[in-house]
C-alpha positions as a printed NumPy array, in Angstrom:
array([[115.823, 109.105,  96.162],
       [118.73 , 110.169,  98.366],
       [117.442, 107.879, 101.105],
       [117.133, 104.927,  98.735],
       [120.666, 105.524,  97.424],
       [122.029, 105.651, 100.966],
       [120.27 , 102.432, 101.947],
       [121.319, 100.698,  98.74 ],
       [124.927, 101.689,  99.459],
       [124.632, 100.227, 102.948],
       [123.445,  96.948, 101.456],
       [126.075,  97.098,  98.691],
       [129.187,  98.728, 100.257],
       [131.087,  98.88 ,  96.963],
       [128.391, 100.986,  95.276],
       [127.864, 104.73 ,  95.647],
       [124.967, 106.52 ,  93.957],
       [124.853, 110.319,  94.066],
       [121.684, 112.122,  92.999],
       [121.846, 115.636,  91.557],
       [118.735, 117.771,  91.929],
       [117.114, 119.782,  89.142],
       [114.162, 122.14 ,  89.273],
       [110.555, 121.161,  88.697],
       [110.6  , 123.197,  85.471],
       [113.743, 121.403,  84.316],
       [112.048, 118.087,  85.053],
       [109.34 , 119.057,  82.572],
       [111.528, 120.677,  79.908],
       [115.126, 119.368,  79.911],
       [116.418, 117.309,  77.005],
       [116.58 , 113.665,  78.028],
       [119.13 , 113.051,  75.256],
       [121.549, 115.491,  76.885],
       [120.879, 114.219,  80.397],
       [121.242, 110.559,  79.456],
       [124.675, 111.274,  77.994],
       [125.88 , 112.452,  81.408],
       [123.958, 110.359,  83.941],
       [123.473, 106.647,  84.463],
       [120.06 , 106.961,  86.138],
       [117.382, 109.561,  85.457],
       [114.067, 110.486,  87.041],
       [111.924, 111.487,  84.063],
       [108.488, 112.67 ,  82.939],
       [106.468, 110.234,  80.791],
       [105.813, 112.572,  77.804],
       [109.506, 112.13 ,  76.907],
       [109.102, 108.383,  76.379],
       [108.342, 108.701,  72.661],
       [111.623, 110.521,  72.119],
       [113.438, 107.971,  74.278],
       [112.052, 105.052,  72.291],
       [112.737, 106.638,  68.892],
       [116.385, 107.268,  69.707],
       [117.007, 104.355,  72.109],
       [118.068, 106.79 ,  74.835],
       [117.182, 104.435,  77.701],
       [117.635, 100.745,  78.346],
       [114.494,  98.724,  77.475],
       [113.881,  97.312,  80.931],
       [111.75 ,  94.392,  79.753],
       [114.864,  92.877,  78.159],
       [116.584,  92.657,  81.538],
       [114.049,  92.598,  84.38 ],
       [111.943,  89.531,  85.051],
       [108.416,  89.283,  83.751],
       [107.244,  88.508,  87.273],
       [108.654,  91.806,  88.533],
       [107.193,  93.807,  85.651],
       [103.826,  92.097,  86.044],
       [103.822,  93.056,  89.728],
       [104.604,  96.638,  88.736],
       [101.698,  96.586,  86.285],
       [ 99.339,  95.002,  88.81 ],
       [100.278,  97.696,  91.341],
       [100.186, 100.645,  88.977],
       [ 98.474, 103.763,  90.286],
       [ 96.189, 104.543,  87.378],
       [ 98.102, 104.474,  84.1  ],
       [101.445, 105.325,  85.729],
       [103.188, 102.079,  84.738],
       [101.693, 102.043,  81.23 ],
       [102.745, 105.645,  80.634],
       [106.391, 104.486,  80.414],
       [105.593, 101.667,  77.974],
       [105.77 , 102.459,  74.277],
       [106.96 , 100.767,  71.071],
       [106.627,  97.371,  72.783],
       [109.117,  98.174,  75.556],
       [109.105,  99.381,  79.161],
       [111.497, 102.343,  79.327],
       [111.128, 103.372,  82.978],
       [109.628, 102.248,  86.276],
       [106.846, 104.337,  87.82 ],
       [108.412, 105.236,  91.171],
       [106.157, 108.264,  91.766],
       [102.486, 108.881,  90.98 ],
       [100.752, 112.254,  90.906],
       [ 97.855, 114.152,  89.361],
       [ 96.121, 117.457,  90.143],
       [ 93.943, 117.206,  93.236],
       [ 92.39 , 119.674,  95.664],
       [ 93.915, 120.764,  98.977],
       [ 92.336, 122.668, 101.832],
       [ 92.916, 124.29 , 105.179],
       [ 89.603, 123.455, 106.913],
       [ 90.465, 125.795, 109.775],
       [ 90.773, 128.769, 107.407],
       [ 87.599, 127.895, 105.527],
       [ 85.614, 127.547, 108.756],
       [ 86.984, 130.811, 110.144],
       [ 85.687, 132.572, 107.023],
       [ 82.291, 130.875, 107.009],
       [ 82.945, 128.435, 104.158],
       [ 82.994, 124.689, 103.672],
       [ 85.21 , 122.814, 101.233],
       [ 83.623, 123.489,  97.82 ],
       [ 81.84 , 120.548,  96.226],
       [ 81.43 , 122.143,  92.783],
       [ 83.386, 124.375,  90.429],
       [ 80.897, 127.189,  90.986],
       [ 81.334, 126.861,  94.754],
       [ 85.086, 127.121,  94.218],
       [ 84.707, 130.28 ,  92.111],
       [ 82.729, 131.828,  94.941],
       [ 85.596, 130.999,  97.266],
       [ 88.019, 132.57 ,  94.776],
       [ 85.957, 135.76 ,  94.725],
       [ 86.384, 135.867,  98.5  ],
       [ 90.176, 135.785,  98.01 ],
       [ 90.654, 132.405,  99.696],
       [ 91.919, 130.338,  96.728],
       [ 95.639, 129.768,  96.169],
       [ 95.669, 128.67 ,  92.54 ],
       [ 98.766, 127.088,  91.006],
       [ 98.29 , 128.898,  87.709],
       [101.711, 128.498,  86.145],
       [100.979, 128.326,  82.387],
       [102.442, 124.82 ,  82.129],
       [100.028, 123.648,  84.815],
       [ 97.173, 125.512,  83.132],
       [ 97.927, 123.614,  79.931],
       [ 97.47 , 120.383,  81.896],
       [ 94.222, 121.727,  83.375],
       [ 93.013, 122.701,  79.897],
       [ 93.226, 119.048,  78.883],
       [ 91.183, 118.145,  81.957],
       [ 88.512, 120.738,  81.287],
       [ 88.265, 119.689,  77.639],
       [ 87.455, 116.162,  78.832],
       [ 84.962, 117.661,  81.27 ],
       [ 83.357, 119.586,  78.394],
       [ 82.952, 116.326,  76.483],
       [ 86.018, 115.571,  74.348],
       [ 89.363, 113.907,  75.058],
       [ 92.237, 115.976,  73.588],
       [ 94.321, 114.707,  70.652],
       [ 91.812, 112.048,  69.605],
       [ 90.799, 113.844,  66.385],
       [ 93.018, 114.461,  63.381],
       [ 91.898, 117.982,  62.464],
       [ 92.354, 119.702,  65.84 ],
       [ 93.256, 119.008,  69.446],
       [ 89.572, 119.391,  70.314],
       [ 86.519, 120.942,  68.674],
       [ 86.526, 124.728,  68.774],
       [ 83.535, 125.057,  71.109],
       [ 85.061, 122.583,  73.579],
       [ 88.458, 124.232,  73.501],
       [ 87.036, 127.726,  73.905],
       [ 84.859, 126.776,  76.875],
       [ 87.742, 125.026,  78.625],
       [ 90.324, 127.745,  78.081],
       [ 87.805, 130.394,  79.114],
       [ 87.158, 128.6  ,  82.407],
       [ 90.852, 128.665,  83.208],
       [ 91.119, 132.352,  82.348],
       [ 88.189, 133.138,  84.645],
       [ 89.901, 131.362,  87.538],
       [ 93.312, 132.989,  87.031],
       [ 91.654, 136.407,  86.743],
       [ 89.853, 135.894,  90.052],
       [ 93.055, 134.692,  91.732],
       [ 95.219, 137.522,  90.428],
       [ 98.247, 137.758,  88.147],
       [100.528, 136.365,  90.862],
       [ 98.834, 132.997,  90.379],
       [100.459, 132.776,  86.938],
       [103.9  , 132.43 ,  88.53 ],
       [102.823, 129.826,  91.063],
       [103.555, 126.124,  90.645],
       [101.953, 123.537,  92.966],
       [104.773, 123.712,  95.506],
       [104.448, 127.506,  95.673],
       [100.69 , 127.192,  96.204],
       [101.158, 124.728,  99.042],
       [103.883, 126.855, 100.618],
       [101.543, 129.839, 100.493],
       [ 98.784, 127.853, 102.171],
       [101.035, 126.5  , 104.922],
       [103.176, 129.553, 105.68 ],
       [100.287, 131.992, 105.996],
       [ 96.659, 131.955, 107.117],
       [ 95.271, 133.826, 104.125],
       [ 94.286, 130.923, 101.886],
       [ 92.005, 127.994, 102.568],
       [ 91.779, 126.109,  99.277],
       [ 93.631, 124.976,  96.154],
       [ 91.294, 123.462,  93.531],
       [ 93.774, 121.946,  91.083],
       [ 97.452, 121.269,  91.703],
       [ 99.661, 118.196,  91.49 ],
       [ 99.496, 116.536,  94.896],
       [102.481, 116.458,  97.23 ],
       [101.837, 114.133, 100.141],
       [104.516, 115.735, 102.312],
       [102.265, 118.791, 102.792],
       [ 99.761, 116.443, 104.435],
       [102.351, 115.28 , 106.97 ],
       [102.559, 116.707, 110.474],
       [105.789, 118.63 , 110.995],
       [106.742, 118.993, 107.317],
       [105.639, 122.614, 107.031],
       [106.817, 123.801, 110.43 ],
       [105.089, 127.192, 110.184],
       [101.611, 125.758, 109.625],
       [ 99.238, 124.981, 112.47 ],
       [ 97.826, 122.086, 110.487],
       [ 98.869, 119.946, 107.514],
       [ 96.827, 120.258, 104.344],
       [ 93.863, 117.995, 103.72 ],
       [ 93.813, 116.601, 100.18 ],
       [ 90.672, 115.595,  98.259],
       [ 89.386, 115.081,  94.707],
       [ 88.93 , 118.339,  92.757],
       [ 85.486, 119.95 ,  92.808],
       [ 82.945, 118.541,  90.359],
       [ 82.219, 120.582,  87.249],
       [ 79.154, 120.321,  85.012],
       [ 77.9  , 117.692,  87.431],
       [ 80.866, 115.397,  86.738],
       [ 84.182, 114.552,  88.439],
       [ 87.227, 116.117,  86.796],
       [ 89.628, 113.766,  85.032],
       [ 92.906, 115.502,  85.787],
       [ 96.173, 115.049,  83.887],
       [ 98.625, 112.374,  85.011],
       [102.032, 113.459,  86.286],
       [104.4  , 111.444,  88.431],
       [107.926, 110.314,  87.655],
       [109.717, 107.286,  86.262],
       [113.171, 105.888,  86.929],
       [115.098, 105.12 ,  83.737],
       [118.547, 103.678,  83.036],
       [120.634, 105.459,  80.415],
       [121.656, 103.43 ,  77.397],
       [125.09 , 105.03 ,  77.883],
       [125.343, 103.828,  81.472],
       [129.048, 103.874,  82.378],
       [129.605, 105.13 ,  85.942],
       [127.666, 102.139,  87.238],
       [127.677,  98.718,  85.681],
       [124.438,  98.006,  83.848],
       [123.663,  95.193,  86.28 ],
       [124.04 ,  97.544,  89.255],
       [121.916, 100.28 ,  87.67 ],
       [119.17 ,  97.786,  86.868],
       [119.354,  96.231,  90.329],
       [119.073,  99.643,  92.007],
       [116.115, 100.653,  89.793],
       [114.353,  97.433,  90.721],
       [115.167,  98.058,  94.402],
       [113.607, 101.549,  94.359],
       [110.463, 100.421,  92.515],
       [109.927,  97.276,  94.585],
       [106.847,  96.971,  96.779],
       [108.668,  96.823, 100.133],
       [110.857,  99.861,  99.418],
       [108.026, 101.9  ,  97.903],
       [105.724, 101.095, 100.809],
       [108.371, 101.563, 103.488],
       [111.594, 103.529, 103.024],
       [110.515, 105.525,  99.977],
       [107.294, 106.855, 101.503],
       [108.725, 107.233, 105.008],
       [111.514, 109.401, 103.543],
       [109.061, 111.873, 102.038],
       [108.447, 110.148,  98.715],
       [105.117, 109.812,  96.96 ],
       [105.203, 106.237,  95.675],
       [104.124, 104.908,  92.325],
       [103.26 , 101.498,  93.776],
       [ 99.571, 100.933,  94.462],
       [100.208,  98.784,  97.517],
       [101.932, 101.761,  99.134],
       [ 98.851, 103.932,  98.488],
       [ 96.668, 101.388, 100.257],
       [ 99.001, 100.969, 103.235],
       [ 97.394, 101.941, 106.553],
       [100.519, 103.517, 108.046],
       [101.211, 105.622, 104.967],
       [ 97.668, 106.947, 105.151],
       [ 97.881, 107.541, 108.902],
       [100.922, 109.82 , 108.547],
       [ 99.378, 111.801, 105.639],
       [ 95.812, 112.454, 106.823],
       [ 94.703, 109.733, 104.378],
       [ 96.25 , 111.582, 101.419],
       [ 96.615, 108.369,  99.432],
       [ 93.175, 106.902,  99.994],
       [ 91.455, 110.274,  99.571],
       [ 93.049, 110.958,  96.164],
       [ 93.539, 107.474,  94.693],
       [ 90.318, 107.577,  92.65 ],
       [ 91.508, 110.795,  90.978],
       [ 94.827, 109.168,  90.08 ],
       [ 93.085, 106.066,  88.771],
       [ 91.09 , 108.1  ,  86.238],
       [ 93.865, 110.534,  85.248],
       [ 94.362, 111.423,  81.582],
       [ 97.67 , 110.523,  79.913],
       [ 99.217, 113.211,  77.735],
       [100.624, 112.518,  74.252],
       [104.011, 110.804,  74.311],
       [105.129, 111.081,  70.688],
       [108.675, 111.964,  69.713],
       [108.123, 115.735,  69.821],
       [105.681, 115.838,  72.736],
       [108.055, 117.782,  74.987],
       [108.634, 120.367,  72.255],
       [104.883, 120.758,  71.891],
       [104.499, 121.139,  75.639],
       [107.138, 123.891,  75.832],
       [105.711, 125.843,  72.897],
       [102.1  , 125.345,  73.977],
       [102.971, 126.659,  77.433],
       [104.169, 129.901,  75.824],
       [100.836, 130.192,  73.993],
       [ 98.938, 129.596,  77.219],
       [101.034, 132.235,  78.978],
       [100.273, 134.815,  76.281],
       [ 96.554, 134.034,  76.491],
       [ 96.336, 134.145,  80.28 ],
       [ 98.175, 137.482,  80.336],
       [ 95.711, 138.86 ,  77.732],
       [ 98.349, 139.227,  75.041],
       [ 96.506, 136.772,  72.793],
       [ 92.737, 136.444,  72.23 ],
       [ 91.174, 133.073,  72.954],
       [ 90.447, 132.168,  69.324],
       [ 94.002, 132.975,  68.267],
       [ 95.375, 131.019,  71.226],
       [ 93.326, 127.962,  70.301],
       [ 94.409, 128.143,  66.67 ],
       [ 98.049, 128.54 ,  67.728],
       [ 97.758, 125.39 ,  69.844],
       [ 96.181, 123.497,  66.951],
       [ 98.857, 124.692,  64.533],
       [101.593, 123.514,  66.913],
       [ 99.908, 120.149,  67.144],
       [ 99.61 , 119.845,  63.363],
       [103.308, 120.602,  62.922],
       [104.663, 118.464,  65.734],
       [102.333, 115.511,  66.198],
       [103.363, 112.469,  64.209],
       [101.049, 109.88 ,  62.654],
       [102.532, 107.341,  65.068],
       [101.628, 109.365,  68.168],
       [101.039, 107.162,  71.172],
       [ 98.513, 107.74 ,  73.914],
       [ 97.032, 105.649,  76.706],
       [ 93.245, 105.494,  76.866],
       [ 91.413, 106.434,  80.058]])
């Protein structure tokens, strides 16, 4: 984003755009109402879109950007990335980044220890027992993985009125996550995807990560200067004989309804510049970005510089599950993460954890909840 702002300023000498960085946790949890009061442009997470639409926090982009541009964005969506920012008949952000949990490996480490990249969940557990799995088990991430495993067990979360999922489904899925975090040790519970990838590339002790949001820069030569080899990214291991539908992440670029530091025309023009095919495919990706534009994922040069990160993981992104996006979805996510943390640290039994999650959902989910079908 810094690179795009610099280039935009070069093309428009009277405009200066300064990006301020926040943490990955803040990206997931911060109030968009507070942020939008202080910033003209925001990079946001799609579960906040219900809140944004209910309170008109962002500019409805479809009122200002051409239908041709928005149709191109839709045609080039990576999975449901573009649709995830569309709610209440408006497009509230542009999908400038696409991500979902995928697998990553160090083939050299696996080979040195007599293993191949695991094809199945059971193979991966065997690798974890050997101490070679760096699991990104931060409770927020485990909540996302719980959704994925519920789908794998046979039910899409939040599609029934009485509970998030049936009890048997929920128990099997949450138990599978607990088994993995137990095998990988308590330190895994403090590890987000970036920490897992840093661990894999700054030491030679870990050969595999089964589920973590992909970061294409760790597949690029020279990015992690202490690693002998970039990571190789792949779809997650199959479970119960089926591919895992992981939970969509990514990021959208929104324009605050209170836009004042920039003119609205400039803010909209810059947003369109960043999300455009040429910038996404070229400058954005070349500067370390992970584009939200499908054409950039199919680009030969982008795949050459990332060990085919984009082509190897695109199918996983295309099938990714979209979380609820109702008005209180972020509140649910924060509170549900605390429940997951208590369960994974054995402070809460599985049945009580599942009921706590269902009770949160009953209190916070609205009848007008919006989701995007797989």
